[in-house]
Backbone as numpy.savetxt, mean C-alpha at the origin, in Angstrom:
# Nx Ny Nz CAx CAy CAz Cx Cy Cz
-26.96 -5.18 -5.09 -26.02 -6.03 -4.39 -26.63 -6.57 -3.11
-27.92 -6.56 -2.99 -28.67 -7.23 -1.93 -28.18 -6.87 -0.54
-27.90 -5.60 -0.35 -27.52 -5.15 0.98 -26.05 -5.35 1.33
-25.30 -6.04 0.48 -23.88 -6.25 0.74 -23.10 -4.98 0.44
-22.08 -4.72 1.22 -21.28 -3.52 0.99 -20.33 -3.73 -0.17
-19.89 -2.65 -0.77 -18.93 -2.73 -1.86 -17.51 -2.76 -1.30
-16.57 -3.12 -2.17 -15.16 -3.10 -1.78 -14.75 -1.67 -1.41
-15.25 -0.70 -2.17 -14.95 0.71 -1.86 -15.39 1.06 -0.44
-16.59 0.66 -0.08 -17.11 0.95 1.26 -16.21 0.33 2.33
-15.78 -0.90 2.12 -14.97 -1.59 3.12 -13.59 -0.94 3.28
-13.00 -0.55 2.16 -11.69 0.11 2.23 -11.80 1.46 2.93
-12.81 2.24 2.58 -12.99 3.56 3.19 -13.31 3.43 4.67
-14.04 2.39 5.05 -14.32 2.15 6.46 -13.03 1.80 7.21
-12.19 1.01 6.60 -10.89 0.66 7.16 -10.06 1.92 7.38
-10.08 2.82 6.42 -9.35 4.08 6.56 -9.88 4.92 7.71
-11.19 4.92 7.89 -11.78 5.66 9.02 -11.34 5.06 10.34
-11.19 3.75 10.40 -10.70 3.10 11.60 -9.23 3.46 11.85
-8.45 3.56 10.77 -7.06 3.97 10.91 -6.94 5.39 11.44
-7.92 6.23 11.11 -7.90 7.62 11.58 -7.92 7.69 13.10
-8.48 6.67 13.74 -8.61 6.66 15.20 -7.47 5.90 15.88
-6.53 5.44 15.08 -5.46 4.59 15.60 -4.34 5.40 16.24
-3.90 4.97 17.40 -2.70 5.51 18.03 -1.72 4.36 18.25
-0.45 4.62 18.05 0.57 3.57 18.17 1.66 4.00 19.13
2.13 3.07 19.92 3.28 3.31 20.78 4.54 3.02 19.98
5.43 4.01 19.90 6.66 3.85 19.14 7.87 4.19 20.01
9.05 3.71 19.64 10.26 4.09 20.39 10.53 5.59 20.25
11.31 6.17 21.16 11.67 7.59 21.05 12.33 7.89 19.71
11.95 9.02 19.11 12.53 9.43 17.83 11.73 8.99 16.63
10.71 8.14 16.84 9.87 7.67 15.75 8.49 8.32 15.83
7.89 8.58 14.66 6.59 9.24 14.58 5.74 8.57 13.51
4.44 8.53 13.76 3.49 8.02 12.77 3.04 9.16 11.86
2.93 8.89 10.57 2.32 9.84 9.64 0.99 9.22 9.21
-0.10 9.81 9.67 -1.43 9.26 9.42 -2.23 10.23 8.56
-2.40 9.93 7.27 -3.11 10.87 6.39 -4.58 11.02 6.75
-5.13 10.05 7.49 -6.56 10.04 7.75 -6.97 10.87 8.97
-5.98 11.34 9.73 -6.31 12.28 10.81 -5.33 13.45 10.87
-4.56 13.62 9.80 -3.59 14.71 9.74 -4.21 16.02 9.28
-3.37 17.03 9.06 -3.87 18.35 8.69 -4.61 18.39 7.35
-4.36 17.40 6.48 -5.02 17.36 5.18 -6.15 16.33 5.16
-6.64 15.93 6.32 -7.59 14.81 6.38 -8.85 15.02 5.56
-9.37 16.24 5.50 -10.59 16.47 4.73 -10.35 16.28 3.24
-9.23 16.77 2.77 -8.90 16.62 1.36 -8.56 15.15 1.06
-7.86 14.49 1.98 -7.56 13.07 1.81 -8.85 12.26 1.72
-9.82 12.60 2.57 -11.11 11.88 2.53 -11.79 12.08 1.19
-11.73 13.29 0.66 -12.35 13.56 -0.63 -11.65 12.80 -1.75
-10.32 12.81 -1.74 -9.54 12.10 -2.77 -9.80 10.60 -2.71
-9.69 10.02 -1.52 -9.84 8.56 -1.40 -11.27 8.12 -1.73
-12.25 8.92 -1.32 -13.64 8.57 -1.61 -13.88 8.52 -3.11
-13.41 9.54 -3.81 -13.59 9.56 -5.27 -12.83 8.43 -5.95
-11.62 8.18 -5.51 -10.79 7.15 -6.13 -11.41 5.77 -5.94
-11.76 5.42 -4.71 -12.25 4.07 -4.47 -13.65 3.84 -5.05
-14.48 4.87 -5.06 -15.78 4.69 -5.69 -15.66 4.56 -7.20
-14.61 5.13 -7.76 -14.41 5.01 -9.20 -14.02 3.59 -9.60
-13.15 2.95 -8.81 -12.60 1.67 -9.22 -13.09 0.46 -8.42
-13.74 0.70 -7.28 -14.07 -0.42 -6.39 -15.53 -0.43 -5.96
-16.41 0.12 -6.76 -17.83 0.16 -6.42 -18.53 -1.13 -6.85
-18.04 -2.25 -6.36 -18.61 -3.56 -6.68 -18.25 -4.51 -5.55
-18.58 -5.75 -5.72 -18.34 -6.75 -4.68 -17.45 -7.88 -5.19
-16.61 -7.57 -6.17 -15.77 -8.57 -6.80 -14.51 -8.86 -5.98
-14.17 -10.14 -5.75 -12.93 -10.46 -5.04 -11.71 -9.98 -5.83
-10.71 -9.52 -5.11 -9.48 -9.06 -5.72 -8.28 -9.62 -4.97
-7.14 -9.67 -5.65 -5.90 -10.10 -5.00 -5.19 -8.90 -4.39
-4.44 -9.16 -3.33 -3.80 -8.10 -2.56 -2.34 -7.95 -2.95
-1.92 -6.69 -3.15 -0.53 -6.35 -3.42 -0.05 -5.51 -2.24
0.94 -6.01 -1.51 1.34 -5.36 -0.25 2.77 -4.82 -0.31
2.90 -3.50 -0.12 4.20 -2.90 0.12 4.50 -2.98 1.61
5.57 -2.33 2.04 5.92 -2.37 3.46 5.16 -1.32 4.25
5.41 -0.05 3.96 4.67 1.03 4.62 4.71 2.27 3.74
3.74 3.19 3.90 3.65 4.37 3.02 4.83 5.33 3.21
5.26 5.93 2.12 6.30 6.96 2.19 5.72 8.26 2.73
6.50 8.98 3.48 6.00 10.17 4.19 5.52 11.27 3.24
6.05 11.32 2.02 5.65 12.36 1.07 4.83 11.78 -0.08
4.39 10.52 0.09 3.56 9.90 -0.92 2.26 9.43 -0.33
2.09 8.10 -0.23 0.85 7.54 0.28 0.55 7.98 1.71
1.58 8.20 2.51 1.35 8.62 3.89 0.70 9.99 3.96
0.62 10.67 2.83 -0.05 11.96 2.77 -1.32 11.88 1.93
-1.28 11.18 0.81 -2.44 11.15 -0.09 -3.51 10.16 0.35
-3.11 9.07 1.01 -4.07 8.07 1.46 -4.38 6.99 0.45
-3.82 7.09 -0.77 -4.06 6.08 -1.80 -2.73 5.39 -2.12
-2.60 4.09 -1.83 -1.32 3.39 -1.99 -0.72 3.50 -3.39
0.55 3.90 -3.41 1.36 3.95 -4.63 0.84 4.92 -5.68
-0.03 5.83 -5.30 -0.50 6.87 -6.21 0.19 8.19 -5.84
0.64 8.93 -6.84 1.25 10.22 -6.55 0.27 11.36 -6.85
0.69 12.56 -6.51 -0.21 13.71 -6.60 -0.73 13.96 -8.01
0.17 13.89 -8.98 -0.22 14.20 -10.36 -1.30 13.24 -10.85
-1.10 11.95 -10.60 -2.07 10.96 -11.05 -3.39 11.08 -10.31
-3.34 11.38 -9.03 -4.57 11.52 -8.26 -5.38 12.74 -8.69
-4.70 13.81 -9.03 -5.41 14.98 -9.54 -6.17 14.62 -10.82
-5.52 13.87 -11.70 -6.17 13.45 -12.94 -7.36 12.54 -12.66
-7.21 11.66 -11.66 -8.24 10.68 -11.36 -9.47 11.28 -10.68
-9.24 12.20 -9.75 -10.32 12.64 -8.86 -10.80 14.06 -9.13
-9.98 14.86 -9.79 -10.34 16.26 -9.99 -10.09 17.12 -8.77
-9.50 16.52 -7.72 -9.19 17.25 -6.49 -7.75 17.73 -6.56
-7.53 18.99 -6.25 -6.19 19.56 -6.28 -5.39 19.05 -5.10
-4.39 18.20 -5.36 -3.53 17.71 -4.29 -2.12 18.25 -4.43
-1.96 19.24 -5.27 -0.64 19.82 -5.50 -0.13 20.50 -4.23
1.16 20.30 -3.96 1.78 21.02 -2.85 1.99 20.19 -1.60
1.39 19.01 -1.54 1.65 18.22 -0.34 1.99 16.77 -0.65
2.32 16.47 -1.89 2.84 15.15 -2.25 3.62 15.30 -3.55
4.49 14.36 -3.81 5.32 14.46 -5.00 5.23 13.20 -5.82
5.49 13.33 -7.12 5.59 12.15 -7.96 6.86 11.40 -7.60
6.81 10.08 -7.63 7.96 9.28 -7.25 8.25 8.23 -8.30
9.54 7.85 -8.44 9.88 6.80 -9.40 9.14 5.50 -9.16
8.88 5.17 -7.88 8.15 3.94 -7.57 6.78 3.95 -8.23
6.07 5.07 -8.09 4.74 5.17 -8.69 4.84 5.09 -10.21
5.85 5.73 -10.79 6.00 5.72 -12.24 6.23 4.30 -12.75
7.09 3.54 -12.05 7.35 2.16 -12.46 6.08 1.33 -12.38
5.38 1.43 -11.25 4.17 0.62 -11.06 3.08 0.98 -12.06
2.96 2.25 -12.39 1.91 2.62 -13.32 2.28 2.31 -14.77
3.56 2.14 -15.04 3.95 1.58 -16.34 3.51 0.12 -16.40
3.71 -0.62 -15.31 3.27 -2.02 -15.24 1.75 -2.10 -15.39
1.05 -1.21 -14.68 -0.42 -1.19 -14.75 -0.90 -0.93 -16.17
-0.23 0.00 -16.85 -0.60 0.31 -18.23 -0.43 -0.92 -19.12
0.67 -1.64 -18.94 0.91 -2.83 -19.75 -0.06 -3.96 -19.38
-0.50 -3.99 -18.18 -1.44 -5.02 -17.74 -2.79 -4.88 -18.44
-3.07 -3.66 -18.85 -4.34 -3.43 -19.53 -5.01 -2.13 -19.12
-4.31 -1.35 -18.30 -4.85 -0.06 -17.88 -5.39 -0.10 -16.46
-5.71 1.07 -15.98 -6.08 1.24 -14.58 -7.39 0.53 -14.23
-8.38 0.65 -15.08 -9.66 0.01 -14.78 -9.51 -1.50 -14.69
-8.77 -2.09 -15.60 -8.56 -3.54 -15.60 -7.74 -3.96 -14.38
-6.67 -3.21 -14.10 -5.81 -3.58 -12.98 -6.55 -3.49 -11.65
-7.22 -2.37 -11.42 -7.90 -2.19 -10.13 -9.14 -3.09 -10.00
-9.61 -3.63 -11.11 -10.69 -4.63 -11.04 -10.17 -5.97 -10.53
-8.85 -6.17 -10.60 -8.25 -7.44 -10.19 -7.44 -7.36 -8.89
-7.02 -6.15 -8.51 -6.09 -6.02 -7.39 -6.48 -4.87 -6.44
-6.11 -5.04 -5.18 -6.11 -3.97 -4.19 -4.67 -3.77 -3.77
-4.18 -2.54 -3.84 -2.82 -2.23 -3.40 -2.87 -1.66 -1.99
-1.98 -2.16 -1.13 -1.97 -1.68 0.26 -0.59 -1.96 0.86
-0.55 -2.04 2.21 0.72 -2.18 2.91 0.59 -3.13 4.09
1.71 -3.77 4.43 1.77 -4.55 5.66 1.55 -3.63 6.85
2.20 -2.47 6.83 1.96 -1.42 7.83 1.26 -0.27 7.12
-0.04 -0.11 7.31 -0.80 0.84 6.49 -0.65 2.31 6.88
0.14 2.60 7.91 0.43 3.98 8.28 1.91 4.28 8.08
2.22 5.52 7.73 3.61 5.91 7.49 4.40 6.03 8.78
5.69 5.77 8.69 6.58 5.87 9.84 7.79 6.72 9.45
8.16 7.63 10.33 9.36 8.43 10.12 10.19 8.45 11.39
11.46 8.75 11.23 12.35 8.92 12.38 13.27 10.10 12.13
13.85 10.60 13.17 14.80 11.70 13.04 16.19 11.12 12.80
16.87 11.60 11.75 18.24 11.12 11.50 19.24 11.90 12.34
20.51 11.66 12.11 21.56 12.27 12.94 21.57 13.80 12.84
20.99 14.34 11.76 20.93 15.79 11.59 19.59 16.37 12.04
18.75 15.52 12.62 17.46 15.98 13.11 16.40 16.09 12.04
16.69 15.58 10.85 15.75 15.64 9.73 14.88 14.38 9.71
13.59 14.54 9.40 12.70 13.39 9.30 12.97 12.61 8.03
13.09 11.29 8.17 13.29 10.41 7.03 12.34 9.22 7.15
12.03 8.60 6.00 11.19 7.41 6.01 11.86 6.28 6.76
11.06 5.44 7.37 11.59 4.20 7.91 10.55 3.11 7.74
10.97 1.87 7.86 10.08 0.73 7.71 9.78 0.11 9.06
8.67 -0.61 9.13 8.22 -1.20 10.39 9.24 -2.19 10.96
10.10 -2.75 10.11 11.07 -3.76 10.54 12.45 -3.16 10.81
12.55 -1.83 10.89 13.86 -1.18 10.97 14.64 -1.58 12.21
13.97 -1.71 13.35 14.63 -2.17 14.57 13.77 -3.24 15.22
14.41 -4.06 16.03 13.69 -5.12 16.73 12.63 -4.53 17.66
12.96 -3.43 18.33 12.02 -2.81 19.26 10.81 -2.25 18.52
11.04 -1.59 17.41 9.94 -1.04 16.62 9.00 -2.14 16.17
9.56 -3.21 15.65 8.74 -4.33 15.16 7.96 -4.97 16.32
8.59 -5.08 17.45 7.93 -5.65 18.63 6.71 -4.83 19.03
6.84 -3.50 19.03 5.74 -2.63 19.41 4.62 -2.62 18.37
4.97 -2.82 17.10 3.98 -2.75 16.02 3.34 -4.10 15.69
3.91 -5.18 16.20 3.52 -6.52 15.76 2.02 -6.79 15.81
1.37 -6.51 16.92 -0.06 -6.81 17.04 -0.87 -5.95 16.08
-0.46 -4.69 15.88 -1.13 -3.80 14.92 -1.00 -4.34 13.51
0.18 -4.83 13.14 0.41 -5.33 11.79 -0.45 -6.57 11.50
-0.47 -7.50 12.42 -1.26 -8.72 12.22 -2.74 -8.39 12.18
-3.19 -7.51 13.06 -4.61 -7.14 13.11 -5.04 -6.45 11.82
-4.24 -5.51 11.33 -4.64 -4.78 10.12 -4.54 -5.66 8.88
-3.61 -6.61 8.86 -3.58 -7.57 7.75 -4.88 -8.37 7.71
-5.31 -8.84 8.86 -6.54 -9.62 8.91 -7.74 -8.78 8.50
-7.77 -7.51 8.94 -8.89 -6.64 8.60 -8.92 -6.31 7.10
-7.75 -6.27 6.48 -7.73 -6.00 5.04 -8.26 -7.18 4.22
-8.16 -8.38 4.75 -8.74 -9.53 4.05 -10.25 -9.39 3.93
-10.84 -8.64 4.86 -12.30 -8.43 4.85 -12.74 -7.51 3.72
-11.79 -6.95 2.95 -12.18 -6.17 1.77 -12.89 -7.06 0.75
-12.68 -8.35 0.88 -13.17 -9.31 -0.11 -12.01 -9.81 -0.93
-10.93 -10.21 -0.24 -9.68 -10.58 -0.91 -9.67 -12.04 -1.31
-9.20 -12.28 -2.53 -8.90 -13.63 -2.99 -7.57 -14.02 -2.35
-7.60 -14.94 -1.41 -6.41 -15.25 -0.62 -5.55 -16.38 -1.22
-5.85 -16.77 -2.45 -5.04 -17.83 -3.07 -3.60 -17.39 -3.27
-3.41 -16.10 -3.52 -2.05 -15.58 -3.71 -2.01 -14.11 -3.32
-0.90 -13.71 -2.66 -0.64 -12.32 -2.32 0.69 -11.93 -2.94
0.79 -10.69 -3.39 2.02 -10.20 -3.99 2.70 -9.24 -3.03
3.97 -9.51 -2.71 4.71 -8.72 -1.73 5.73 -7.85 -2.43
5.54 -6.54 -2.37 6.50 -5.59 -2.95 7.60 -5.36 -1.93
8.77 -5.85 -2.25 9.89 -5.87 -1.31 10.25 -7.32 -1.05
11.28 -7.80 -1.73 11.61 -9.23 -1.68 12.57 -9.59 -0.56
12.91 -8.59 0.28 13.81 -8.83 1.40 13.08 -8.92 2.72
13.24 -7.91 3.56 12.68 -7.91 4.91 11.15 -7.94 4.91
10.54 -7.23 3.97 9.07 -7.22 3.93 8.53 -8.61 3.63
9.13 -9.27 2.67 8.72 -10.63 2.31 8.99 -11.60 3.46
10.14 -11.43 4.11 10.50 -12.33 5.22 9.49 -12.21 6.36
9.14 -10.97 6.72 8.19 -10.79 7.82 6.80 -11.29 7.45
6.33 -10.93 6.26 5.00 -11.35 5.83 4.91 -12.88 5.77
5.96 -13.51 5.31 5.99 -14.98 5.24 5.93 -15.59 6.64
6.65 -14.99 7.57 6.65 -15.49 8.95 5.26 -15.38 9.56
4.61 -14.23 9.37 3.25 -14.05 9.88 2.31 -15.07 9.24
2.48 -15.26 7.95 1.58 -16.16 7.23 1.73 -17.61 7.68
2.92 -17.98 8.12 3.13 -19.34 8.63 2.22 -19.61 9.83
2.05 -18.58 10.67 1.22 -18.76 11.85 -0.26 -18.49 11.61
-0.57 -17.53 10.74 -1.95 -17.08 10.55 -2.64 -17.72 9.34
-1.85 -18.21 8.39 -2.41 -18.81 7.16 -3.37 -17.86 6.44
-2.95 -16.61 6.31 -3.78 -15.63 5.60 -3.85 -15.95 4.11
-2.71 -16.38 3.52 -2.62 -16.59 2.08 -2.10 -17.99 1.78
-2.54 -18.55 0.67 -2.04 -19.85 0.25 -0.62 -19.72 -0.27
-0.33 -18.60 -0.89 1.01 -18.36 -1.46 1.31 -16.88 -1.41
2.58 -16.54 -1.20 3.04 -15.15 -1.26 4.15 -15.06 -2.30
3.99 -14.18 -3.28 4.95 -14.02 -4.37 5.77 -12.75 -4.12
7.09 -12.87 -3.94 7.92 -11.68 -3.72 8.25 -10.96 -5.02
8.21 -9.63 -4.98 8.59 -8.80 -6.12 9.55 -7.71 -5.64
10.58 -7.45 -6.41 11.54 -6.43 -6.01 10.88 -5.06 -5.91
11.32 -4.27 -4.94 10.73 -2.95 -4.74 11.10 -2.03 -5.90
10.12 -1.24 -6.38 10.41 -0.32 -7.49 11.57 0.63 -7.22
11.76 1.03 -5.97 12.89 1.91 -5.66 14.22 1.20 -5.90
14.30 -0.06 -5.51 15.48 -0.88 -5.76 15.73 -1.00 -7.27
14.66 -1.13 -8.02 14.77 -1.28 -9.47 15.23 0.02 -10.12
14.55 1.13 -9.79 14.83 2.38 -10.48 16.14 3.03 -10.05
16.53 2.86 -8.78 17.75 3.51 -8.29 19.01 2.69 -8.55
18.88 1.37 -8.50 20.09 0.53 -8.56 20.13 -0.40 -9.76
19.02 -0.56 -10.45 18.98 -1.49 -11.57 18.20 -0.89 -12.74
18.45 0.39 -13.00 17.71 1.09 -14.04 17.80 0.43 -15.40
18.93 -0.20 -15.69 19.11 -0.86 -16.97 18.32 -2.14 -17.10
17.74 -2.61 -15.99 16.98 -3.86 -16.00 15.48 -3.62 -15.77
15.04 -2.39 -15.94 13.63 -2.07 -15.67 12.68 -2.92 -16.50
13.02 -3.14 -17.75 12.17 -3.95 -18.62 12.05 -5.37 -18.08
13.16 -5.93 -17.64 13.17 -7.29 -17.08 12.26 -7.39 -15.85
12.39 -6.40 -14.97 11.58 -6.43 -13.75 10.10 -6.17 -14.04
9.84 -5.29 -15.00 8.44 -5.03 -15.37 7.80 -6.30 -15.90
8.52 -7.06 -16.69 7.99 -8.32 -17.21 7.78 -9.33 -16.09
8.65 -9.30 -15.08 8.49 -10.19 -13.93 7.19 -9.86 -13.19
6.95 -8.58 -12.97 5.69 -8.15 -12.35 4.49 -8.62 -13.15
4.54 -8.37 -14.47 3.40 -8.71 -15.32 3.14 -10.21 -15.33
4.21 -10.99 -15.39 4.06 -12.44 -15.39 3.40 -12.91 -14.10
3.80 -12.32 -12.98 3.21 -12.69 -11.69 1.74 -12.28 -11.62
1.44 -11.07 -12.03 0.07 -10.57 -11.94 -0.89 -11.32 -12.89
-0.38 -11.73 -14.02 -1.25 -12.39 -14.99 -1.52 -13.85 -14.65
-0.70 -14.39 -13.77 -0.89 -15.78 -13.35 -2.01 -15.87 -12.35
-2.94 -16.73 -12.57 -4.05 -16.91 -11.66 -3.62 -17.80 -10.51
-4.16 -17.51 -9.31 -3.87 -18.35 -8.16 -4.43 -19.74 -8.36
-3.71 -20.71 -7.82 -4.16 -22.10 -7.96 -5.36 -22.40 -7.05
């Protein structure tokens, strides 16, 4: 590859930069950072094996962006939309006990299977987030719950420069910017579209309903939504 870095190298380097990131948040909010947390060594081993398996080349890929990692999923494992069971199969690293399988991951990996399997899908796409670190807040009972970067005006204001900066840095993975896929057709799509108006990161952004919305509230329409995902992913950017 004539001295050029691979996509795997660029993603892993981005993760190392995230490990050094500190964010100012409103009272009651906390960052969940898998890259400098108590499981950081195991996360590094898992992510290194995963990305070298699927991204050890210099091929441009399209970006699929969720909002932010879930506290018991990607915010712990370090691999977007992958759950513990699947990562154990992929990497041979025992990740049992600190992450759980989720319906979102199951829906997405059904779509990936229909697309042609994991090798084919990851050869065409990079999955990530608008906010690449997890966010939690304390609810009225003092329990930690997931939250999104757009949950309050103050939170979004404090995170804004971080979000724009990390979006731009993710394009350096070698992203085909003709089209981006946004998981979350409401607030996540609205914010990403607004940023894109000013920054022109992508020629087009395609909104897709969040798998949690599909599985929890529209279970009878899963096939319809899966076909919508597949149709979007199979379409080449103009």
